[in-house]
N, C-alpha and C positions, 0 to 999 in steps of 0.2 A: 227713444233709443240713442239719439245723439247726445242728449244730456248725460245719460249713464256712461256712454263711452268716454266723454270728457272727464267725468268724475273718477274714472279708473286711473287717471293721471293727475288727480288732485287739482283740477282746474275748477274754479268757482263758476257755477252755472245758474242762471235764472231763466226759467221757462215762462213766457208770457202767453197765456191762453185766453183768447177772446171770449169763449163760452164760459158762462158761470157754472154750469153743471156738465158732467160727462154725458155723452150721447146715451139716449135711453132705448132706442130701437135696437133689436137684437139681430141685425144683419149678420149673416155668417160670412166670414172671409176665410181664405185658404192660404196657409203657409206652404210654399213650395219647398223643394228639397234644400236649395241653398239657404233659404231663410231659416229652415229648421236647423241646419248645420250651424248657422251663426248663433242661434239660441243655445245650442249645445256648447259652443265655444265660450259663451259667457255665463254658463251655469243656469240658464233660464228654462231649459227644455222640460225638465220634470214638472215645473209649474204649468207650462203650456199643455203638456200631455194630460195632466189631471183635469183640465178644463175643456179640452178639445176632443176631437174624434178622428182617429186615423182612418184614412180612406185609400183605396188603391191608387197608385200613380198611373196615369193614363187618361186618354180621351180629353187631353187638354187642347190640342190644336184644332180650332174651329169646331169643337165638340164632335170631332170624328171619333167614333167609338172603336178604339183600338187599345188593347191592353199594353201596359208598359213592357218594353223589351226586357229579357232576363239579364241578370248580371250587371245592373246599374252600379256604377262605381261610387256607392255611398252606403254608409251604415244607416241612413235615414231615408230610404227610397219609398216615401209615401207622401200623401197630401194630408195636412193637418187642418181639419175644419174647426173653426173656433169663433164664437160670437164676437163681433167687433167691440162691444163694450168691455168684454172680458180681456181681450188683448190690450186695449187701451189702458185698462186698470192695471194689468200686470206690468206693463212697461213703465207706467207712471210710478207704481209702487217700487219697482226696481231702481228707477232713477232717484227717488226720494231716499231709499235705503242707502244709496251711494253718496247722498249728501246734496243732491240738486234741490233748488227751491222752485216751487211751482206757484204762480199767482194767477188765479182765475179772474175772469171779468176784466181783463186788461187788453184793450184793442189798440194796436199801434196805429198812430195817425201821421207821424212824420219821422224823418231821420236825416241826420247830417253826419258826415264823417270827415276826418282829417288824418294826418299821418300817425296819430297816436291812438285813435279809437273812434267809436261811434256814439253819437248822442241820439236817443230816440225820444219822441214825444208821444205820450199815450192820449187816448181820446179825451180824458178828463183834464189834460193839461200838464200832468206830471212828466218830468224829464228824468231819464236814466242814462247813465254813462257806462260803456263797456269797451273792452279792447276789440272785440269782434261781435258781429251779429250774423245769425244764420236764419234766413226766412224759410220756415217749414210750414208756410201758411196757405198751402193749397193752390189749386188751379187759378183762382182769382187773386193770387198773392198781392197783398198790399206792398210788401217789401220789393217785389220785382217791379211793380209799377212805379214806386218812388225812385228806384234806381234808373228807370228808363230803359230797362233791358228788353229788347225785342222778343216777341213770342210768336214767331212765324209758324204757319201750318195751315190746316184746313178747319173751318167751322163745322159744327154738327150738320149732317145731312139727314140723319134719322134720329128718332127718339124711341126709347124703350121704357116701359113702365115696369116697376118691380115693387113687390110688397108682400107682406104676410097677413093672412086673413082666414076666416072660417068659410066653409063651403056648405051648400045645402043639398048635395047629391052624394051618392055612394062612391067610394074609392074606385070600384070597378068601372063605373061609368066615366069617371075622370080619366083613368088610365087608358081606356079604349079611345076616347076622343082625342086625348093628347097624342097618342101614337099615330092616329090618322093625320092630324094637323102637322106633326113634325116630319112627316114624309116629304113635305114641300117647304116648311118654314121652321128652321132650326132655332130661330129666335124666340120661339114659343115654348113655355114649359109650365107645368103645375105639378108640384110634388110635396109630400109631407114635410113639415118643418117643426114637428112637435105634436103633442097630443091635441087632436082636433084642429090643428092649424096647418095651412098650406102656404108654400111660397109660390107666388104667381109672377111669371115674367111674360109680358105680352108686348108686341110692337105698338108704339104710340101712333096717334092719328097724325100728329105734326110735331115738328121741332118746337119745344117750349122752353121756358125759362127754368133752368135747373133749380133756381132758388125758390120756385113756386111749386110745392108738392102737388101731385095729382089728387083727385078725389076718388072715392069708391065708385062714384058714378062714371068716372073716366074708365076705370077698369071694367065695369059692367058693359059699357058701350063697346069697348075694344074687344072684349071676349065674345060678345055676340057677333061682331063683325067678322072676326077671324075664325072662331070655333063654332059659331052658330048657336051658342048658349053662353050664359054668364055663370053657369054652375051654381047659381044661388049664392055668390060671394057676399059676405057681410062681416061686420065687426073686425075691421082691420087693426092689426098691431102697429104697423107702420107702412107708409107708402112713399115711394120716391120715383124719380125719373132720371135717366141719364142719356146722354147723347154720344156721338162718335167723333167729337172734336179731337183733333190730333195736332199737338203743338209742342215745340221744343225751344227752350230758352236759348238765345244766341250766346249767352255767357253765363257761367255758373258763379263767377266771382267778379265783383267790382270793388277794388280796394280792400277794405276790411269787412265787407259784407258778402255773404255767400248765399246760394240757394240750394235747397235739397227737396227731394220728394216731388209732389205734384206742383210745387211752386216752380220747378224746373222743367217738368214734362207732364203732359196729359195725353191720354189715349183711351180708346174704348176698353171696357173691362173684360173683353173676350180673352180667355186664357188665364184670367185671374192674376195678372202680373203687377198691378199697380202698387198695392201695399208692399209687396215683396221688393219692388224696385226701390221704393223709398227707404225701407229698412236697410237695404244693401248700400244705398248712398250714404246713410248715416254711419255705417261701420267703416266704409272706405274713408270718410272725411274725419271721423272722430279722432283717431290717433294722430293724424297729420296736423289738424288744428291744435290739438294739445301740444304737439311737439313745437309748433310755432310759438305758442304762448309760453311754454316752459323754457324756450330759448335754445333748444338743441336741434331744431329742424335744419336740414340742409336748405340752401337758398331756394331751390326750385320745388321742394317737397309739396307745399300747399298747392302749387299749380298742377301737380299730377292728379289732383281730385277731378278737375274738369277733363284733363287729358285722358283719364281712364273711364270716367263715368258718362261723359257726353256720348261717346260712340256706343256704349251699352244702351243708353236711352234711344239713340237713333235706331238701333236694331230692334228694340221693343216696339217702337212706333211703326216700323216697317212690317214686323210680323203681325201686329194687330190690324194694320191696313189690309194685309193679305187675308187674314182670317175673316174680316168683315165682308170682303168680297165673296168669300166662300159661303157666307150665310145668305147671300142674295137669292131671291126666288126666280131670277131671270135665267133663261135657258143656258146662256154662255157660262156664267159662274157655276151653275149646277153641273154642267158637263165637266168643268175643271175639278169640281169637288169629287165627282165620281172617279176621275182619273187619279187624283191624289189619294183617295181612299184605297185604290188598288196598289198604288206605289208604297203606301204605308205598311203593306204586308211584307215588304222587304225590311229586314231588321235594321239595316243601316239608315234608311230613311226615317223610320219610326224613332230610332234612337237619337238621330240628329235633331229632330223637331222637339222631342221631349227634353233633351239637354238644353235646347235653346229656351224653351218656356220656363224651365225650372232654374235656369242660370248656372247650372253646373258645367256648362260648356264654355264659359267665359275664359278667355286668355288675354290678359293685359300684355301690351307690347313692352317688354323689358329688354329688347334687343335680341341678338342672335343667341341661340342655345337650344338645349333639348326641348322637346315638346312640353314637358312638365313645367318649364320655366314660365312664370306668369300665370299659371293655373292655380286653383285652390287645391290643397292637399286634403284628401278624404280623411275621415276620422279613423285612422288606422290604429290597430292595437300596438301599444308600447309596453315596456316592462312595468310601468306605473299604472297601467290600465288602458285608457284611451287617450289618444293625442289631444282631443279637444279639451279634456280636463286640465291640460297644461297651459291652456290659453285663456283661462278665466280672468287673468289680471290684465289682459290686453297688451301684453309685451311681445317683442320679437322672440323667436326661438330657434336655436341652432341644434339640429339633429346630426350628430357626429358618430358615424359607425367606426371611424378610424381611431377615435379617442385621442387624436393627436393635436386637434385644433383648440382654440380658446376664443371666447368673446372679449377677453382682455378689458380694455377701458370702456367698453360698452355694457358692462355687467349690470349697470343701473337701468338699462333699457331692454336688454336681451338676455333671455335665460338659455341655459346650456343643458343638453341631454346627451350623454355618451352612450354608445351601444344601444340605440333605442329599440330596434326591432329588425328581425331578419326579413320582414316583409318589405322593407325599404331597399330598393335595388340600386341606389346610388350611394356613393361613399358619404357625402355630407350634403345637407341643404339648409338654407336659411329661410325661415318663415317670417313674413311680416305679421303685425298684430291682427290683420284681417284674414290670416290663414293662407295667403297667396305666396307661392314659392318665389323668393327674390334672388336666389343664387343656388347653383349646384356646382360642386367641385370637390377638391381634396387638398388645396394648398392655402396656407395661412395668408399669403399676400393677396390672393384673389378674394378671400373672405373679407379681409380688412378693407379692401377697396369697396366692396358692396355694403359692408357695415357702415362705412362713411357715406355712401350714396343714400342709404335709407335712414340711418340713425345719427347722422351728423358726426362731429368730431368726438374722439374718445376723451374721457376724463383723465 
């Protein structure tokens, strides 16, 4: 995603991928509302919809079964389930179409940086030079370790096994037993994942090495321990384990090297926020890093990446900590879960938690101003169709109902739309390339000040 964002601004990009082949197991991931909106902003959503499955928004927080509140402020108020290999392929295809280069089988082994750029050494000894480097290399990030960036937090206390496999008993028997177990253990589930295949999630016996996949015997043993039967599981498609380690990088940037995605933050997968958080990091960073490389970035623009995204990750870590507590089988957490289940019958509570999980409630701190300032603008209708269709190029956008203002010397970075829509209840607003509202007003001087703040000096 980051490579494609950089290519929108004609920045040369090389993606180094350690693995020689794409992942083969078909784990299903979910794109939440904000990530779906970002795909729409970049013209990717139709590709995703063709290969994914829409599901109702709701029951995200600690798997508490509540429907989504009505009237969510988004044209894309659903969850999109899509196989992990498919989304990886679609994003790689998108980046390559934009002109990014991808080299597989290239593991980074070392890096050195100076005032002008970064030199990286690959495992085979080859050296490469670039102006910037971004580590998108996961929770065990080599880049983060080479930088010496601290990764404080908590180690895993529990383990969970997850995989897809065939079963040897009827669906009715599975459903009845799963319903009984889930009355006390919400970390347990078995459900269809295709013709004759089931996705099995079961608590592990002990915290293990995530790099060492479990065996089918591990699943059989844990199923017998927790459910009283192993359901005759056999013929696995893929098997994995995950823990509940929760860590956040102390810094997202050291000189000309930055961190994004799991390299910057890890947390339990409850709520399905991990992939979404990484994609949103990439869209926040892409245009800022491109501006720095193209030479028009204001002095502090690149630093706003950490200033904006670090607090978002802190909030995700906290809400996953809370959700994990609510999955506990101990009496205290179970009592809190029952209370929260009642509270979520109130629309305001349910809406607040759903907007938190799906990231549509994020408001960056751009200073004093209306509540809309710093928030993302939904995909409202405009006279050309839909707003997000105007953001495919990754540029800023001025929506001017007065038709009196101009982007002037910023026209190479910011587009203009006069008289956009009656649905917009402010005179004018300036959108950043990531769709967040950077300014609201009706005077040219105020607009020019904010154009300079976000898009540098005019030509």
